[in-house]
C-alpha positions as CSV (number, residue, x, y, z in Angstrom):
1,X,101.1,86.3,38.1
2,X,97.5,85.3,38.4
3,X,95.9,81.8,38.8
4,X,92.4,80.3,38.4
5,X,91.5,76.7,39.1
6,X,87.9,76.0,38.1
7,X,87.6,73.2,40.7
8,X,89.8,75.0,43.3
9,X,91.5,72.7,45.9
10,X,88.3,70.5,45.9
11,X,87.7,70.6,49.6
12,X,84.3,68.8,49.8
13,X,82.6,71.5,51.9
14,X,84.4,74.8,51.3
15,X,85.5,76.8,48.3
16,X,88.9,78.2,47.6
17,X,89.4,81.8,46.5
18,X,90.7,80.8,43.0
19,X,87.8,78.7,41.9
20,X,84.6,78.8,40.0
21,X,81.4,78.6,42.1
22,X,79.5,76.5,41.3
23,X,81.9,74.4,39.3
24,X,78.9,73.1,37.3
25,X,76.3,75.9,37.2
26,X,72.6,75.3,36.3
27,X,71.3,77.0,33.2
28,X,70.1,80.5,33.9
29,X,72.2,81.0,37.1
30,X,75.2,83.3,37.6
31,X,78.7,82.1,38.4
32,X,81.2,83.5,40.8
33,X,84.7,83.5,39.4
34,X,87.8,83.8,41.6
35,X,91.5,84.3,41.0
36,X,94.5,84.7,43.2
37,X,97.2,87.2,42.0
38,X,100.7,88.2,43.1
39,X,101.0,91.2,45.5
40,X,101.8,93.6,42.6
41,X,98.5,93.0,40.8
42,X,96.5,96.2,40.7
43,X,93.5,95.3,38.4
44,X,92.0,92.1,37.1
45,X,89.4,91.7,34.3
46,X,87.6,88.7,32.9
47,X,86.9,88.2,29.3
48,X,83.5,86.4,29.6
49,X,82.3,85.6,26.1
50,X,81.8,89.0,24.4
51,X,81.8,90.8,27.8
52,X,84.6,92.2,29.9
53,X,83.9,91.9,33.6
54,X,85.8,93.8,36.3
55,X,87.0,91.8,39.3
56,X,87.1,93.3,42.8
57,X,89.4,92.4,45.7
58,X,87.7,89.5,47.5
59,X,87.1,89.3,51.3
60,X,87.9,86.1,53.2
61,X,85.0,83.7,53.1
62,X,84.2,83.3,56.8
63,X,81.8,80.4,56.1
64,X,84.6,78.4,54.4
65,X,87.0,79.2,57.2
66,X,84.5,78.0,59.7
67,X,84.1,74.8,57.7
68,X,87.8,74.1,58.4
69,X,88.0,75.3,62.0
70,X,87.6,72.8,64.8
71,X,87.6,74.9,67.9
72,X,90.3,74.7,70.5
73,X,93.3,72.5,69.8
74,X,96.7,72.5,68.1
75,X,95.2,71.6,64.7
76,X,92.4,74.2,64.6
77,X,94.5,77.1,63.4
78,X,96.0,75.1,60.6
79,X,92.5,74.1,59.4
80,X,91.1,77.7,59.6
81,X,94.1,79.1,57.6
82,X,94.3,76.3,55.0
83,X,92.3,78.0,52.3
84,X,93.9,81.4,52.5
85,X,92.4,84.5,50.8
86,X,95.4,86.8,50.4
87,X,95.5,88.7,47.1
88,X,92.2,87.2,45.9
89,X,89.8,88.8,43.4
90,X,86.3,87.8,42.3
91,X,83.4,88.7,40.1
92,X,79.9,87.4,39.6
93,X,78.9,86.8,36.0
94,X,75.5,87.3,34.3
95,X,73.3,84.2,34.3
96,X,74.8,81.6,32.0
97,X,72.6,80.0,29.3
98,X,75.2,78.6,26.8
99,X,78.7,77.2,26.9
100,X,81.1,80.1,27.5
101,X,84.8,80.6,27.2
102,X,86.6,82.9,29.6
103,X,90.0,84.0,30.8
104,X,91.5,86.7,33.0
105,X,93.9,89.6,32.5
106,X,96.0,91.0,35.3
107,X,97.5,94.5,35.4
108,X,100.7,94.9,37.5
109,X,102.4,97.8,39.3
110,X,105.3,97.6,36.8
111,X,102.9,98.2,33.9
112,X,103.0,94.7,32.3
113,X,99.9,92.7,31.7
114,X,99.5,88.9,32.1
115,X,96.7,86.5,31.0
116,X,95.6,83.1,32.1
117,X,94.7,80.3,29.7
118,X,91.2,80.0,28.3
119,X,88.6,78.1,30.3
120,X,85.2,76.9,29.3
121,X,82.1,76.3,31.3
122,X,78.9,74.6,30.0
123,X,75.7,75.1,32.1
124,X,73.6,72.0,33.0
125,X,70.0,71.2,33.6
126,X,68.0,68.3,34.9
127,X,66.2,66.3,32.3
128,X,64.6,62.9,31.9
129,X,65.4,59.9,29.7
130,X,69.2,60.0,29.5
131,X,70.3,56.9,31.3
132,X,69.4,53.9,33.4
133,X,69.0,53.0,37.1
134,X,69.7,49.3,37.3
135,X,68.4,47.1,40.0
136,X,65.9,49.5,41.7
137,X,62.7,47.9,40.4
138,X,59.4,49.5,41.3
139,X,60.9,51.3,44.3
140,X,62.7,53.8,42.0
141,X,60.7,56.7,40.5
142,X,61.2,60.1,38.9
143,X,64.6,59.5,37.5
144,X,66.4,62.7,36.2
145,X,69.8,63.3,34.7
146,X,72.0,66.4,35.1
147,X,73.1,67.1,31.5
148,X,75.3,69.7,29.9
149,X,76.9,70.1,26.5
150,X,79.8,68.1,27.9
151,X,77.8,65.1,28.9
152,X,75.7,63.5,31.7
153,X,77.1,64.4,35.2
154,X,74.7,63.2,37.8
155,X,71.6,61.1,38.3
156,X,68.7,61.9,40.7
157,X,65.9,59.6,41.7
158,X,63.4,59.1,44.4
159,X,62.6,56.1,46.7
160,X,59.2,56.1,48.4
161,X,59.0,56.1,52.2
162,X,56.0,55.4,54.4
163,X,55.0,57.6,57.2
164,X,56.4,55.4,59.9
165,X,59.6,54.4,58.2
166,X,63.0,55.1,59.8
167,X,66.2,55.6,57.9
168,X,69.4,54.3,59.4
169,X,72.9,53.9,58.0
170,X,75.0,55.9,55.5
171,X,78.1,54.8,57.4
172,X,79.3,56.3,60.7
173,X,77.0,59.2,61.6
174,X,77.3,61.3,64.7
175,X,74.1,63.4,64.8
176,X,71.2,61.0,65.1
177,X,70.5,57.3,64.6
178,X,67.4,57.9,62.5
179,X,68.4,60.1,59.5
180,X,64.8,60.6,58.3
181,X,64.4,64.2,57.4
182,X,68.1,64.9,57.2
183,X,70.3,66.1,54.3
184,X,73.7,64.3,54.0
185,X,76.2,63.0,51.6
186,X,78.8,60.2,51.3
187,X,82.3,61.5,50.9
188,X,85.3,60.6,53.0
189,X,86.3,63.7,54.9
190,X,88.4,64.7,58.0
191,X,86.1,66.8,60.1
192,X,88.3,67.8,63.0
193,X,85.9,67.6,66.0
194,X,82.1,68.5,66.1
195,X,81.3,65.9,63.5
196,X,77.7,65.7,64.8
197,X,77.2,69.5,64.4
198,X,78.6,69.6,60.8
199,X,77.0,66.3,59.6
200,X,80.3,65.1,58.2
201,X,82.1,61.8,58.6
202,X,85.4,60.0,58.1
203,X,83.5,56.8,57.3
204,X,80.5,57.2,54.9
205,X,78.8,54.6,52.9
206,X,76.1,54.8,50.2
207,X,74.0,52.2,52.1
208,X,71.0,52.5,54.5
209,X,68.2,50.6,56.2
210,X,64.6,51.5,55.8
211,X,62.9,50.1,58.9
212,X,59.1,50.0,59.0
213,X,56.8,50.2,62.0
214,X,56.6,46.4,62.3
215,X,60.4,45.9,62.2
216,X,60.3,44.7,58.6
217,X,61.6,46.8,55.8
218,X,64.3,47.0,53.2
219,X,67.6,48.5,52.4
220,X,69.6,49.9,49.5
221,X,73.1,50.2,48.4
222,X,74.3,52.6,45.6
223,X,77.1,50.5,44.1
224,X,79.5,53.3,43.6
225,X,82.6,54.8,45.1
226,X,81.7,58.2,43.8
227,X,80.1,60.9,45.9
228,X,76.4,60.6,46.6
229,X,73.8,62.9,48.3
230,X,70.6,62.2,50.2
231,X,67.6,64.1,51.5
232,X,64.3,62.9,52.8
233,X,60.9,64.1,54.0
234,X,57.6,62.6,55.0
235,X,57.1,61.0,51.6
236,X,60.4,60.0,50.0
237,X,64.1,59.8,49.9
238,X,65.9,61.7,47.1
239,X,69.2,60.2,46.0
240,X,71.7,62.0,43.8
241,X,74.7,60.2,42.4
242,X,77.8,61.5,40.7
243,X,78.4,59.6,37.4
244,X,81.4,58.5,35.4
245,X,81.6,57.9,31.6
246,X,78.3,56.0,31.5
247,X,74.8,57.4,32.5
248,X,74.1,54.3,34.6
249,X,73.4,53.9,38.3
250,X,73.8,50.4,39.8
251,X,71.4,50.1,42.7
252,X,70.9,47.2,45.0
253,X,67.6,46.8,46.9
254,X,67.6,44.3,49.8
255,X,64.3,43.1,51.2
256,X,63.8,41.9,54.8
257,X,64.4,42.8,58.4
258,X,67.6,44.8,59.4
259,X,69.6,41.6,59.9
260,X,68.6,40.2,56.5
261,X,69.4,43.5,54.8
262,X,72.8,43.8,56.5
263,X,73.6,40.2,55.6
264,X,72.9,40.8,51.9
265,X,75.0,44.0,52.0
266,X,77.9,42.3,53.6
267,X,77.7,39.3,51.2
268,X,78.6,41.9,48.6
269,X,81.1,44.1,50.3
270,X,82.8,41.8,52.8
271,X,82.6,41.4,56.5
272,X,84.9,41.4,59.5
273,X,87.2,38.5,60.5
274,X,87.7,37.5,64.1
275,X,90.6,39.2,65.8
276,X,92.4,37.9,68.9
277,X,90.7,38.5,72.3
278,X,93.4,40.9,73.5
279,X,91.8,43.6,71.4
280,X,89.0,43.7,73.9
281,X,91.2,44.7,76.8
282,X,91.9,48.4,77.7
283,X,93.9,50.4,75.2
284,X,96.1,53.2,76.5
285,X,97.4,56.1,74.5
286,X,98.7,59.7,74.6
287,X,100.1,61.7,71.8
288,X,102.8,63.2,74.0
289,X,104.2,59.8,75.1
290,X,107.2,60.4,72.7
291,X,110.0,58.6,74.5
292,X,110.6,55.1,75.8
293,X,110.9,56.6,79.3
294,X,107.4,58.1,79.1
295,X,105.8,55.1,77.6
296,X,107.2,52.8,80.3
297,X,106.4,55.3,83.1
298,X,102.7,55.2,82.0
299,X,102.7,51.4,81.8
300,X,104.5,51.3,85.2
301,X,101.8,53.4,86.7
302,X,99.2,51.0,85.3
303,X,101.0,48.2,87.0
304,X,101.6,50.0,90.3
305,X,98.0,51.2,90.5
306,X,96.8,47.7,89.5
307,X,94.8,49.0,86.6
308,X,94.8,46.3,83.9
309,X,95.9,47.4,80.4
310,X,96.0,45.3,77.3
311,X,97.6,47.5,74.6
312,X,99.5,50.7,74.3
313,X,99.2,52.8,71.2
314,X,102.5,54.7,70.7
315,X,101.8,57.6,68.4
316,X,104.9,59.8,68.6
317,X,107.5,57.1,68.1
318,X,109.0,58.0,64.8
319,X,111.1,60.8,63.4
320,X,107.8,62.3,62.1
321,X,109.3,62.4,58.6
322,X,108.8,59.1,56.9
323,X,107.1,57.4,59.9
324,X,109.3,54.3,59.5
325,X,112.3,54.9,61.8
326,X,112.4,55.4,65.5
327,X,113.4,59.0,66.5
328,X,117.1,59.4,67.3
329,X,118.1,56.1,65.6
330,X,121.5,56.1,63.8
331,X,121.6,54.5,60.3
332,X,122.9,54.9,56.8
333,X,120.6,56.5,54.3
334,X,119.6,54.1,51.5
335,X,120.0,56.5,48.6
336,X,117.7,54.5,46.4
337,X,114.9,54.5,49.0
338,X,115.1,50.8,49.7
339,X,113.9,49.4,53.0
340,X,116.1,49.0,56.0
341,X,116.4,45.9,58.2
342,X,116.4,46.0,62.0
343,X,120.2,45.4,62.1
344,X,120.7,48.7,60.2
345,X,119.7,50.8,63.2
346,X,121.7,51.8,66.2
347,X,119.9,53.4,69.2
348,X,121.6,55.9,71.4
349,X,121.6,55.2,75.1
350,X,120.7,58.8,75.8
351,X,118.2,59.0,72.9
352,X,114.4,59.1,72.9
353,X,114.2,55.3,72.3
354,X,117.4,53.7,73.6
355,X,116.1,50.1,72.9
356,X,112.7,49.7,71.2
357,X,113.0,45.9,71.0
358,X,113.7,45.6,74.7
359,X,110.8,47.9,75.5
360,X,108.4,45.8,73.3
361,X,109.7,42.6,74.9
362,X,109.1,44.0,78.4
363,X,105.6,45.1,77.5
364,X,104.9,41.7,76.0
365,X,106.1,40.1,79.2
366,X,103.6,42.2,81.1
367,X,100.8,41.1,78.7
368,X,100.6,44.4,76.9
369,X,100.5,44.6,73.1
370,X,102.1,47.4,71.1
371,X,100.4,49.4,68.3
372,X,102.4,52.0,66.3
373,X,101.0,55.1,64.6
374,X,101.0,55.6,60.9
375,X,99.8,58.1,58.3
376,X,99.7,57.4,54.5
377,X,101.8,60.5,53.4
378,X,105.4,61.1,52.6
379,X,106.8,64.5,53.6
380,X,108.5,66.6,50.9
381,X,110.0,69.6,52.7
382,X,113.3,67.9,53.3
383,X,116.1,68.1,50.8
384,X,118.4,65.5,52.4
385,X,118.2,62.3,54.5
386,X,116.1,59.2,54.3
387,X,112.8,61.1,53.9
388,X,114.1,62.9,50.9
389,X,115.4,59.7,49.3
390,X,112.1,58.0,49.9
391,X,110.2,60.8,48.4
392,X,112.4,60.8,45.3
393,X,112.0,57.0,45.0
394,X,108.2,57.3,45.3
395,X,108.1,59.6,42.4
396,X,110.8,58.0,40.3
397,X,109.5,54.5,40.6
398,X,105.8,55.3,40.1
399,X,104.5,54.8,43.6
400,X,102.7,58.2,44.0
401,X,99.1,59.2,43.3
402,X,99.2,61.6,40.4
403,X,97.6,64.8,39.2
404,X,95.7,64.7,35.9
405,X,98.9,66.0,34.1
406,X,101.0,63.1,35.4
407,X,102.9,65.1,38.0
408,X,102.8,63.8,41.6
409,X,99.8,64.8,43.7
410,X,100.7,66.9,46.8
411,X,98.3,66.9,49.7
412,X,96.0,69.9,49.5
413,X,94.8,69.6,53.1
414,X,96.1,71.3,56.2
415,X,97.7,68.3,57.9
416,X,101.1,67.2,56.4
417,X,100.6,69.8,53.6
418,X,102.3,69.2,50.3
419,X,103.1,65.6,51.2
420,X,103.1,62.9,48.6
421,X,100.5,60.2,48.8
422,X,101.3,56.5,48.0
423,X,99.1,54.9,45.4
424,X,97.9,52.0,47.5
425,X,95.4,51.0,44.9
426,X,97.9,48.5,43.4
427,X,99.9,45.7,45.0
428,X,103.3,46.8,43.9
429,X,103.0,50.1,45.9
430,X,101.4,48.4,48.8
431,X,104.4,46.1,49.0
432,X,106.9,49.0,48.5
433,X,105.2,51.1,51.2
434,X,105.0,48.3,53.8
435,X,108.4,46.8,53.2
436,X,109.9,49.8,55.0
437,X,107.9,48.9,58.0
438,X,108.4,45.1,57.9
439,X,111.2,45.1,60.4
440,X,108.9,46.6,63.0
441,X,106.6,43.6,62.8
442,X,109.1,40.7,62.0
443,X,112.1,41.8,64.1
444,X,110.7,44.1,66.8
445,X,107.4,42.2,67.2
446,X,105.0,45.1,66.9
447,X,101.4,43.9,67.2
448,X,99.4,46.3,65.0
449,X,99.2,49.8,63.5
450,X,97.1,52.8,64.1
451,X,96.2,53.6,60.5
452,X,95.4,57.3,61.1
453,X,94.5,59.7,58.3
454,X,93.4,58.4,55.0
455,X,91.2,61.4,54.0
456,X,93.8,63.4,52.1
457,X,92.8,62.7,48.5
458,X,91.2,65.8,47.1
459,X,90.7,66.1,43.3
460,X,88.2,64.7,40.8
461,X,90.9,64.0,38.2
462,X,93.6,62.5,40.4
463,X,95.1,59.4,38.7
464,X,95.4,56.0,40.4
465,X,97.4,53.1,39.1
466,X,94.3,50.8,39.1
467,X,92.9,53.0,36.4
468,X,90.5,55.0,38.5
469,X,90.4,58.8,38.6
470,X,89.9,60.7,41.8
471,X,86.2,61.0,41.6
472,X,86.0,57.3,41.7
473,X,89.1,56.4,43.6
474,X,89.4,58.9,46.5
475,X,86.8,57.3,48.7
476,X,88.5,53.9,48.3
477,X,91.8,55.2,49.5
478,X,91.2,54.5,53.2
479,X,90.0,51.0,52.4
480,X,93.2,50.2,50.5
481,X,95.2,51.8,53.4
482,X,93.8,49.6,56.1
483,X,94.1,46.5,53.9
484,X,97.7,47.3,53.1
485,X,98.7,47.2,56.8
486,X,96.5,44.2,57.5
487,X,98.2,42.3,54.8
488,X,101.7,43.3,56.2
489,X,100.7,41.9,59.6
490,X,99.2,38.7,58.0
491,X,102.4,38.1,56.0
492,X,104.3,38.1,59.3
493,X,101.9,35.6,60.9
494,X,100.1,38.2,63.0
495,X,96.4,39.1,63.2
496,X,95.5,42.1,61.0
497,X,95.0,44.6,63.8
498,X,94.7,48.0,62.2
499,X,93.0,50.9,64.0
500,X,91.5,53.4,61.5
501,X,89.2,56.4,61.7
502,X,88.4,56.7,57.9
503,X,86.8,54.2,55.6
504,X,84.1,53.5,53.0
505,X,82.2,50.6,51.6
506,X,84.4,47.6,52.0
507,X,86.1,48.8,55.2
508,X,84.0,46.2,57.1
509,X,86.7,43.6,56.3
510,X,89.6,45.6,57.5
511,X,90.3,45.8,61.2
512,X,89.2,48.2,64.0
513,X,87.8,51.7,63.8
514,X,87.5,54.6,66.2
515,X,85.3,57.7,66.0
516,X,88.0,60.2,65.4
517,X,89.0,63.5,66.9
518,X,86.6,65.0,69.5
519,X,86.5,67.4,72.4
520,X,85.9,66.3,76.0
521,X,82.3,67.3,76.2
522,X,79.0,65.7,77.0
523,X,77.8,66.6,73.6
524,X,80.7,64.7,72.0
525,X,80.0,61.7,74.3
526,X,76.5,61.5,73.0
527,X,77.5,61.9,69.4
528,X,80.1,59.2,69.8
529,X,77.6,56.7,71.0
530,X,75.5,57.5,68.0
531,X,78.5,57.1,65.8
532,X,79.1,53.6,67.1
533,X,75.5,52.5,66.5
534,X,75.4,53.9,63.0
535,X,78.7,52.3,62.1
536,X,77.5,49.0,63.5
537,X,74.3,49.2,61.5
538,X,76.5,49.2,58.4
539,X,78.6,46.2,59.4
540,X,81.5,47.7,61.4
541,X,82.1,45.2,64.2
542,X,85.3,46.4,66.0
543,X,84.6,50.0,67.0
544,X,85.6,52.4,69.8
545,X,86.2,56.0,70.6
546,X,88.6,58.2,72.6
547,X,86.7,57.8,75.9
548,X,85.6,61.2,77.2
549,X,87.3,62.9,74.2
550,X,90.9,63.5,73.4
551,X,91.1,67.2,72.8
552,X,91.1,70.3,75.1
553,X,91.5,70.5,78.8
554,X,91.3,67.4,80.9
555,X,87.6,66.4,81.4
556,X,86.0,66.7,84.8
557,X,85.8,63.5,86.9
558,X,82.1,62.9,86.2
559,X,82.4,63.0,82.4
560,X,85.6,60.9,82.5
561,X,84.1,58.3,84.7
562,X,80.7,58.1,82.9
563,X,82.5,57.8,79.6
564,X,84.8,55.1,81.0
565,X,81.9,53.2,82.4
566,X,80.1,53.3,79.1
567,X,83.2,52.2,77.2
568,X,83.4,49.0,79.2
569,X,80.4,48.0,77.3
570,X,81.6,49.0,73.8
571,X,83.6,46.8,71.4
572,X,86.9,48.7,72.0
573,X,87.8,50.5,75.2
574,X,90.5,53.2,74.8
575,X,91.7,56.4,76.3
576,X,93.8,58.9,74.3
577,X,95.0,62.5,74.5
578,X,95.9,65.1,71.9
579,X,99.3,66.7,71.4
580,X,99.6,70.0,73.3
581,X,103.2,70.9,72.8
582,X,104.1,69.4,76.2
583,X,102.7,72.5,77.9
584,X,101.8,72.4,81.6
585,X,99.3,71.4,82.9
586,X,99.5,68.1,81.0
587,X,96.4,66.9,79.2
588,X,97.0,63.1,79.6
589,X,93.8,61.2,79.9
590,X,95.3,58.6,82.2
591,X,93.1,58.0,85.2
592,X,95.7,59.1,87.7
593,X,96.3,62.3,85.9
594,X,92.6,63.0,85.7
595,X,92.4,62.4,89.4
596,X,95.3,64.7,90.1
597,X,94.0,67.4,87.8
598,X,90.4,67.3,89.1
599,X,91.3,66.6,92.7
600,X,88.7,63.8,92.7
601,X,90.0,60.8,94.7
602,X,87.3,58.6,93.3
603,X,88.8,58.5,89.8
604,X,91.5,55.9,90.2
605,X,89.6,53.3,92.2
606,X,86.5,53.6,90.1
607,X,88.5,53.4,86.8
608,X,90.3,50.4,88.2
609,X,87.0,48.8,88.8
610,X,85.9,49.5,85.3
611,X,89.1,48.1,83.8
612,X,88.8,44.9,86.0
613,X,85.2,44.5,84.9
614,X,86.4,44.9,81.3
615,X,88.9,42.1,81.8
616,X,86.1,39.8,83.0
617,X,83.9,40.8,80.1
618,X,86.5,39.7,77.4
619,X,85.3,36.1,77.1
620,X,81.7,37.4,76.5
621,X,82.9,39.9,73.9
622,X,84.9,37.2,72.2
623,X,82.0,34.9,72.1
624,X,79.5,37.5,70.9
625,X,81.9,38.8,68.2
626,X,82.1,35.3,66.7
627,X,78.3,35.2,66.7
628,X,78.2,38.6,65.1
629,X,80.5,37.6,62.3
630,X,78.6,34.4,61.6
631,X,75.1,36.0,61.8
632,X,75.6,39.6,60.9
633,X,73.7,40.8,63.9
634,X,75.8,43.8,65.1
635,X,77.9,43.5,68.3
636,X,77.0,47.0,69.4
637,X,73.4,46.7,68.3
638,X,70.7,49.3,68.0
639,X,67.5,48.1,69.6
640,X,65.5,48.1,66.3
641,X,67.5,45.0,65.1
642,X,65.8,42.9,67.8
643,X,62.7,44.9,68.6
644,X,61.8,46.7,65.4
645,X,58.1,46.0,66.0
646,X,58.2,48.1,69.2
647,X,57.8,51.8,68.2
648,X,59.0,52.9,71.7
649,X,62.6,51.8,71.0
650,X,63.0,54.8,68.6
651,X,62.6,57.1,71.6
652,X,65.7,55.6,73.2
653,X,68.3,55.9,70.4
654,X,71.3,55.8,72.7
655,X,70.4,52.4,74.2
656,X,71.8,49.3,72.6
657,X,72.4,45.7,73.0
658,X,76.0,44.5,73.5
659,X,75.8,41.1,71.8
660,X,72.7,39.0,72.4
661,X,72.4,39.3,76.2
662,X,73.3,42.7,77.6
663,X,71.3,45.9,77.2
664,X,73.3,49.1,77.9
665,X,72.0,52.6,78.6
666,X,74.9,55.0,79.1
667,X,74.5,58.0,81.5
668,X,74.9,60.9,79.0
669,X,74.0,63.9,81.1
670,X,75.9,65.6,83.9
671,X,74.5,65.6,87.4
672,X,72.3,62.5,87.0
673,X,71.4,60.7,90.1
674,X,68.8,58.4,88.5
675,X,68.5,57.1,85.0
676,X,65.6,55.6,83.2
677,X,65.9,52.7,80.8
678,X,63.3,51.3,78.4
679,X,63.4,47.5,78.5
680,X,61.6,46.0,75.5
681,X,59.8,42.6,75.6
682,X,61.7,39.9,77.4
683,X,62.9,39.0,80.9
684,X,65.6,41.3,82.2
685,X,67.9,41.3,85.2
686,X,69.7,44.3,86.7
687,X,73.4,43.2,86.5
688,X,74.3,45.3,89.6
689,X,71.6,43.8,91.9
690,X,70.8,40.5,90.3
691,X,67.1,41.4,90.6
692,X,64.5,40.7,87.9
693,X,63.1,44.0,86.7
694,X,60.5,43.1,84.1
695,X,59.9,45.4,81.1
696,X,59.0,48.9,80.2
697,X,60.3,52.1,81.8
698,X,62.8,51.2,84.6
699,X,64.5,53.9,86.7
700,X,67.4,53.1,89.0
701,X,70.0,55.1,90.9
702,X,73.2,55.7,89.1
703,X,76.2,56.4,91.3
704,X,79.4,56.9,89.4
705,X,80.3,53.2,89.7
706,X,77.1,52.2,87.8
707,X,76.1,52.3,84.2
708,X,72.6,50.9,83.7
709,X,73.1,47.4,82.2
710,X,70.5,44.7,82.1
711,X,71.0,41.0,81.2
712,X,68.6,38.6,79.6
713,X,67.4,36.6,82.6
714,X,68.0,33.3,80.8
715,X,71.7,34.1,80.4
716,X,72.1,35.7,83.9
717,X,73.4,32.6,85.7
718,X,76.4,32.5,83.3
719,X,77.1,36.2,83.4
720,X,76.6,36.8,87.1
721,X,80.3,36.2,87.8
722,X,81.3,39.0,85.4
723,X,79.5,41.5,87.6
724,X,80.6,40.2,91.0
């Protein structure tokens, strides 16, 4: 047996051993052809036009393995091994100049010969005059089209930049605020850790601000859900756009300052709605809190240590099969895959969750909301039970995303491999998917869902029920996903509190986001602040991160406390820890466990102080969020929105305004005893001393109980009580 897939598994950043590289070659360039054979294959040849090319055993592509690896953590090995290279063969062809047919023959130990089907590849070249860029006006120049004998595949054009222009946006970005001089793309992707190093993101958007030296400028939005690419230098921004059937690019140009640009963008794609004020309280989470006893023990500790907490995110609550039923529950399988009601379940007194409803009621009585984890995949490795019945129903009743041949798509990624994916592009499947979870909201009174994942759609020719193919529909999947659960909550009379890491254009209107999976390092701390600011620049209002990171050994006390202090002054404040197989020592990020692990007695009292400060800050956050939604001035606001005419603000890209009246400058380096803040024009008051500090460079001491925050002096009398 021998297989060749021209597009491979369609990982956005790595190639698989059975594919053609590049998939679409340029005229006059060679092509690497790969196949994977069974263990008994002894020789492989390729019939390439009139030539016969001999393939050689292929070595593992270490660059591709590195693209998947994420360092230390329980998911890293799965990522690194996902591509596989066993029994792979490859050959590099002569330069291709005309459309060429090819196929492979394999010779086996037993003496038989097998062949693949015929494939065809047509080389492409960049030419002019083959399509239209609509809406760009005079800003667009040098339009080119990537054309082959098959059709027009991409457009490429240039947007002029002035010497002092800054480029901010493209969704959530982790490396730098100003993307001038960078190369990047917009495709939804699960980069497990080190997002800032790799330049990849869960939440891209084909939108950006161009901010001039005087604060004025313009912005653009490529109105597409297909993949786009960007590169810039000291003269211009080059934009490349994947095309569909028509050689047309729909481009919006927005004129004005950053707020005006953002307003025009959000008028098109949607904006956030106000969520209840409890979302601004501390969120607590740990992936290994997988029993009712553990969850209540953690919440008891919060109570006993007088550390306020507003929400608990329970990740490991379900059977980890269908993510609809509490682990250890007794119930009758619905053979047709129909939804259960709350009364259908019986909970064992000695089980993991002896009484979920009583637990949720008790947490509510304590003022703690409950968020349950989700993933938009349906496991397929089970032949019996509810998960098997649900998988069968998903396929039988037409609720699955499909391959190009009409068979169900099975997840090609490393997490929940081979799982089915619900086609949330249409209402009938959104209703079917959420009906299985309705009892959680209506009967058990769950308050929201952590809508994890959402990055699993790989394949340009996947088929969605709304008529889109994968190239156009894949980036939209996480938008549909968050909307699906928001609508479930609304239908039960609850606020649409979803907590997502992935998204795309349109995600602004759907719930809360966090920065995804990251290590407990200072570098990750810095990149997470950047992620929050870039996301905010694109209209994401409710945003947070796993403070001090969620993966790897417990952070040292200094990193943990600095991160907690900074998170007090971010839209969402949350701690979380990764699954570590319940090995000792535990890796919980609870403040008392960090104190115990590090031996630092300062952790609990200082964290308590931060959490109490956060409680007092909730009314301000609620007020300022309402202003943000009505004005489109970001809640976590880069300084260029208010002080774009001050060139110095670009030298302080980790500083930001929280609402209109607080300027925040997180301490982002270990061992700091003093920290310098740049205060732009205005009257400012140090919130820790109540003293007026003027403008310009201001240096203050930063013990662990202080994050530099400065209030506008005119608002200080109202805010002074928050910082008592």
